[in-house]
N, C-alpha and C positions, 0 to 999 in steps of 0.2 A: 629168107635167111638174111636178115638185115646187118648183122655184125661182122660180116666177112669182107675182106679186102677183095674187090673184084678186078681191079686193074692197078698195075704198078709200073713205073717207068723202067725198072730194071728186072724185077722178078717175074717169073711166069708161074701161074698156079694151075697145076693139073689135078683135077679132082676125080676121085673114084665115083662109083655109082651112089645115088642117094639111098639112104637107109632110114628107117624109122626106129626110134627108141622112145622109152618112156621115162620122163623125169617127174617123179612124184605124181604119177597118174596123168600127166600131161604129155601128149604125143608131140615129139619134136623131130625135126629132120636133121640129118648129118650126112657126111660123105665118108664112104669107106676109106680107111687109111688115116683118118684124123683121130685125135684123142678125144676122150669123153670131155675133158676140160675145155678143149678148143670148141667142141660142138656146143657146150653149154654157154660159153662166152659168146659165140656167134648167135645164139638164140636169146641173148640178153640176160642170162642167168649169171649173176656175179657172186652170190653167196653160196659157197660149196659145203660149208660145215659151220658148227658153232664150237668155240673153244671150251675145253673141259672145266676150267675153274670159273670163268666169268660169263660163259655163254655168249661171248661176243662173236659176231659174224666174221668168217674168214673166207677169203677168196684166193684166186690163183696168185702165187707169189713167185716161185723160182721156175716152174714149168719144166724142170729137168729131174724130178724125183728125189731131191735132196732134203726137202723140208716136209712138213706135215700139213701144210695149209690146204691141200687139195684132197685130203682123205675123205672118202665117201663110201656109202654102202652100195655095192654094185651086184645085182642079181642075188641079193640077200647076204652077201659077204661084206663085213665091215672092214674098215681101214685099208681100202684099196686106193692106190695113188691114181687119181683120175687123169693126171697129166701124163701118165705113162701107159694107160690102158686104151687100146684102140676100140672104137665103136663097133658094135655088132647089131645086126638086125634084131629088133625085139628086146634088147636088153633093158633092164629096169635099174634106174639110178635114183638114189635118194640122198638128201643131205644127212650128214651124220651129226648127232649131238653127243657131247661128252667124248668118251674114249671109244665108243662103238663096240663095246664088249659083245661077244657072241651070247645069245640067249639060249 
């Protein structure tokens, strides 16, 4: 897990146990207690969705649930804020295109 801060002169990082989840059929590792967006960032995944009008890539922006940059399809449910959703063992996460309407 390359994208994580491992040591800091002031902050201490206490991590939960390792869990596995699936990002678009790719298995990745995360830690219990962290958000989906944090786990994706740590695994080098920067594009979380594509904008509805121009299909431009969007990544993590505010990280506090106030914008729509991190909306993803999680376990088949569209428009989930990945910056507010905690990882769970075996969850399936996909990039969202357009508005993510339910089918």
